N, C-alpha and C positions, 0 to 999 in steps of 0.2 A: 853633124860631125861624125864621119865614119871612122871608127877606131879598131874594128876587128882585124886582127893579124898585123896591126901596125905597131911600130916601135914608138912608145910614148914615154916622154920624160915627165915625172912629177918632181917639181923642185920645191923641197921643204918637207920635213917629216913630222910636222905638228899635226893637230887634229884635222885640219883641212886637207893636208897632204895624205894622211892615212885614209880619210874618206874618199879622196880622189882615186887612190890606188884601188881600193875595193870596188868602186863603181866601174873603173876602167877594165879591171880584170873580169868582172861580171859580163862585160860586153866584148870580151875576146881580145883585148889589147895585150901586147907584150910590154910590160912596164919596167922602167928603170926608176927607182926612187932615189933621188939625190939630195944630200944635205951638206952644206959647206962646213959644218962643224965637225972637225976630225975627231973630237973627243967623244962623240956619241958612240954608244955600244950598238953594233949592228944587230946583235941578237935581241936586244931590248926593243929595237925598232921592229924586227920581224915578229916579235911576240904580239904586237899590236895589230898585225895583219891577220886575215883569215888563214886558217890552218893549211889550206891547200894552195896558198899564194906562191906563185913562181916569180914574183918580182925580184929583180936584181937590185941590191942595195949598195949604194956608193956614197962615201963620205970624204970630206977633205977637199983638196984642190980639184977643180972641175976638169975631168978628163977630156981633152980635145977630140979624142977619137969618137966620143958620143955624137959630135956634130955631124959625122958622116952616117950615123945610123938612124937617129930619131926623126920622125916626121911631124910630131906635135909635141909642144912643151906646155905643161899645165903648171902655172906658177901659184904657189900658196900666197895668201895675202901679204905675209911678212917679207916677201922677196921683192926688192926694188927692181923696177923695169929697166933701169939704166945700168945694171951690172954689166961688166964686160962680156961675161958668158951669155947673157940674154941678148946683148947687142949682136954678138957673133951669130946667135941662132937666127935673128931677124935677117942678117946679111946673107945667110945660107938659104933663106926662103922657108925656114921651118915655121909652122903656124904656132905663134906664141899666144896663149890665152890663159884663163884663170879658172879657179875652182867654181865660181858662180856660173860662168858660161858653160862649163862642163855639165853642171847639175841641171841648168836650164835646158840644155840639149836633150837630156834623158828624162827629165821630169815631165809630168803632165798636169793638166788643169790650169787654173788661173794663178797669177802671182800678184800680190799686193806688196809693194816694196817701199821702204822708208830709209832715207838718209838725212844727213845734217850733222853739224858739229856736235850739238848737244840735244838731248831729249829723245834720241832715236830708240834707245832700249825701252824706256818707259812707254813710248808710243807704240812700239812693236808689240810689247807684252799686252797692253790694253787692247789693241786691235785683234791680237790673237784670241783674247778672252771673248770679245764680241763675236768673232767669227765662229768660235767653238760653240757658242750659244745658238748660232744660226744654222750650222750644218755639221755633218759628221766627220768628214775627212779634212782636217785642218793641220798643217805642219808649220810650226813657228821655227824659223831657221835663219842661218847666216851669222852675222857678227854677235848675235845674242848668246852664242855658245853651243849651238847645235848645227854642225856643218850641213850646208845645203846638200852636198853630195851624199851624206849619210841617209838622207830621206828620199832622194830623187826616185829611186827604184820602187818605192812603196806607193808613189803617187798614181792616181788614176785621172780620168777625164773629169771626175766629180770633185777632185781635190782643190783646195786653196792653200797656197804657200804664202804665209805672212813672213816677209824677209827683211831683216835689218841689214843694210848694206853700208859698209865703210868705204872710204875713198880708196883704200888699198884694193878692195874687191872690185870696185867699179872701174878701176884703171884698165882692166883687161877684158871688159865685156865686148862682145862682137854683135850678137843678135838678141841679147837679153832684152825682153820687152814685157814690163809689168802691165797688167790690165789697169791698175791704179798705182800711181807713184806719189811720193811726197818728199819734198825737201823742206826741212824745218827751219834751218838757219845756216849761215856761213860765218864762222869766226876763225881766226888763225889757229891752226893746229897741224901737227905732223910736217912742219916746214923743213925739218931735217931730212925728211924723205922726199917731199914734193919740190923743195927748194924755193918755190915762189907761191904766193897766195893764189895767183892766177892758175897755176898748175893744179893746186889743191881743189879750187872751185870747179875747174873743168872736169876733173875726175868725178866729182859728185854729180855734175850735170849729166854725166853719161847715163844716169838712171832713167832719163826720159828720151834719150837720143833716138830710140827705135819706136817710140810710141806714135800712134796715129790719131786721127780725129775721132776715132771710136773709143779711145782711152781717156783716162783722166789723170791730171797732175794737180796735187794739192800743195799750195805754196804759202809762205809767210808774207803777208802784205807789209808787215812792219820791218822786214829786212830788205834793204834797197836792192841787194844783188838778186834775191829770189823774186822780188816783184818785177824787176827788169827782165829776168829770165822768162817769166810767164808771158811776156809779150812776144816771144820769139820761138815758141815751140808749137808742134803740130797738135799735141793733146789738148783736150778741153781743160781749161784752167779754172780752179776754184781757189780763192784765197781764204786764209783765216786771219783774224785780227783780234788782238787783246786790247786795242786802244780806240777803235772806232767802228761804227756801223758801216757795213759794206753792201753794195748793191746785190752781189751774188757770191755766196759762200757761207762762212760761219764766223760768228763774232761774239764778243762778250759785251753785254749791255746791262748795267745796273745789277750785277751779280748773277745774271742769267746767260746761259749759252744758247744762242739763237742760230738755227740753220735756215738759210734762205736760198732755195733753188728748186723751183721758182717760188713756191709758197713758203711762207714764214712759219717755222715750227719752233716752239720752245722745247729744247731737249731736256734741260735740267737747270737747277740752281747750283752754283759752285759750293754753297754751304752744305749741299747734299753729298759732296764728293769727299773721299777719304784723304786725297793728296792735297797739300797746301802749296800756295805760291803761284804767282802769275805764270812762271815758266811751265808749271804743271798744267795750268788751265789751257795753255797753248798746245801742250801735248794731247790733252783730252780733245780739243777742237780738231786737231789734225786726224786723230784716229776716228772720231765720230764722222767727220766729213768723208773719209775714205770708205767707211762702212756704208754710209748713206748713199753715196753714188754707186756703190756696188749693188745696192738694192736691199740691204738689211732693214727690216721694219724698225721704226723708232722705239717701239715698246721693248724690243730686244736690246737695242743700243743703250737705251736709258737704264735698264736694269744692270747690264754688264758694267756700264760706266760707274754707277753708284756702288757696285759691289767690289770694284777693283781696289786691291790693297797696295799696289805699287810693286817695285822690284827691289831685290836684294842689292845692297851697296850704293843705293841712290838716296841720300839723306834718310837712311834707314835708322829708326829708333832701335837701340840695342837694349839698354836697361837704365835703371837709376840706382846709384850707389851713394849713400851718405848725402842725399839731396842733389847730387850731380847727375844730369842727364847725359848719356853717351850716344853719339850719332855716328854712323858709318856711311861716309860719302866717298868710299874708295873709288867710285866710278867718276869722281871729279878729276879727270886726268889731264885737264887743260885749264888755263886761268878762267875762261868764260864759264865753264861748268862749275868751277869752284866758287865763282862769284854767286851763282845761284844757291850754293850751299850756305854761304854766309847770309845771304838775304833771307833765307828760310829760318834763321835763328832768331828767337825772340827774347834772348837773355845774354848776359855776358858770357863769352865763349873763349876757351883755350883751344887754339887751332893747331893741328898737326899738318905740316906741309912739306913738300920736297920729294924728289925722286929722280927719275931719268930725265935728261935734258932733251926736249924736242924743239929747241931753239925758240922757246916762247918768251914773250915779254910779260913780266909779272907786275908792272906798275899799276895797271888798272885794277888788278886783283887786290893789291895792297890798299889802293884808294877806296875800294868798296867796303873796307872794314867798318867805316862809319861809326867808330866808337864802340863797336861790339866786341872786338878782339882784345881780350885781357892780356894774352901772351901768345906769341907765335913760336912754335917749336919746329925747328927745321932739321932735316936730315937728307941723306942721299947726295947724288951727284950735283944737284942744283942748289944746295943749301947756301953756299957763298954768293951765288948769283942772286938768289932771292933776298938774302940779307942786304946786299948792295942796293937792290931796288927799294927795299924797305927804308934804308937810310935816306935815299934820295927823295923818298915820299914823306920823310919826317916821322916815320914809325920806328921806334927804337926798342919796343918791348918784345924782343925776340931772343932766342937762345938756340945754339947749334949743338946737336947731339950726334953720336956715332951709330947707334943702332935703333931699330924700330921699337924693340921692347923698352929701351931707355926712354924713347919719346913718349910712349903711352903711359909708362909709370910716372914720368915727370909731369905729364898733363894731369893725371889723377891727383898727384900731390899738390899741384898748383890751383886747381879748380876748387871753389868753395860751394857750400850749400846754396842752392838756387841758381847755380851757373851750369854751363854745358861744356863738354869736351867733344870736339868735332874733328874727325879724320876727313879732310878734304884737300888732297895733296897738290892739286893744280899741275900734277906731273904724272907721267906713266910710271908703272911699277918696275919696269925691266931693270935688271941689275941687282935688285934686292929680292924680287918675287917674279914668278913666271908670268903673272897677269894680275889685274886689279882685283879679281875674285879672291885669289889666295891672300892678297894683302888685306882685304876686308875681313876675311874669315879669321886670319891671325889676330887682327885687331879685336874682333869680338871674343875670341878665346881668351886673350889677355884681360880684357875688360871684365868678362864674366868670372875670371879667376881672382879678381881683386879681393 
């Protein structure tokens, strides 16, 4: 992608957009940074850019005159591809792409990329630790919180980028080609953005669309959609399974993780690992398989896997107060992820849920409570919708509150010695918090101040 002296639009002024502007200007582009939020302070946006930035900053209604100037548009992940302004760009023949494609164009070395509805942050973080133990130049980037564009210019031919990819990021890839990819699972999420499950799944499948027979794709054998996908791609496919032995791939057998390709290797026992739960064992298997096919020796993989402590905001133990254990699962931003949070609890639990509405169905989440949930405390845009789902499922131990602090304090008051309080919202944080990380940290601050 040649950008020097070209007029390039960066759509969105979040961390991905800021990273894109910096990378583009380093390579000689004339950048217009646009954000539809007219309330944003342009000087505050400019303060995030490099001091010598010449980027033009535009906010509010999209200026139609830009369509006659720009040659390339780089969309931040949060920008829907079906906006009228984006459709107009495509009609004008403007190259519309995204932050990931831009970073891939200018980055060097190999890419190991992970997507899936749930588990991708844990898998990415673990694979990052394994790769760091194996070689010097490792960049953990993408949806995990470190923009790919911010690291691209530091990469060399010896680098490895371990990238967490969301459906939003994968929607706009053109030539992006990981050396090893993984799709962990497909469950309904972000349907307010993608409109249909098919669109959502197709966006995630883009992770492997440019892979060839010299590349690898690691897929979940127990997910019907990923299993079927593996039969129709060019990359070499290895499956992981938590329920059965498989001929080629990695699987769980009597508490042991076994890698078989072509020889059989016992990697470790799950009771040697620090993270609990079947979903986490699947994350371990995906990361281990990715590292193994890349050529990392098993002694390095084994040690890194055993040492791995997990990630912040994913069923994270916070503290114990008056015999009540507090867990931060703020990353449980959809019902399927939140189901994993409940399944990990081994005691009666006061559950805090609710937030931004992504058009999710909450019935399966309510049905997963399995007698564990003592009280469900609901807040945010979805509280009435979830309460309605709870009633229909025969669960009536819920209460609606107005603020996040009120929810945490009520949970602390409700839980008794020997019980737990779990923040696992089954919803995004938008509207109340900028992201799930801030929500999780505020939860921990309130809990630690009790």
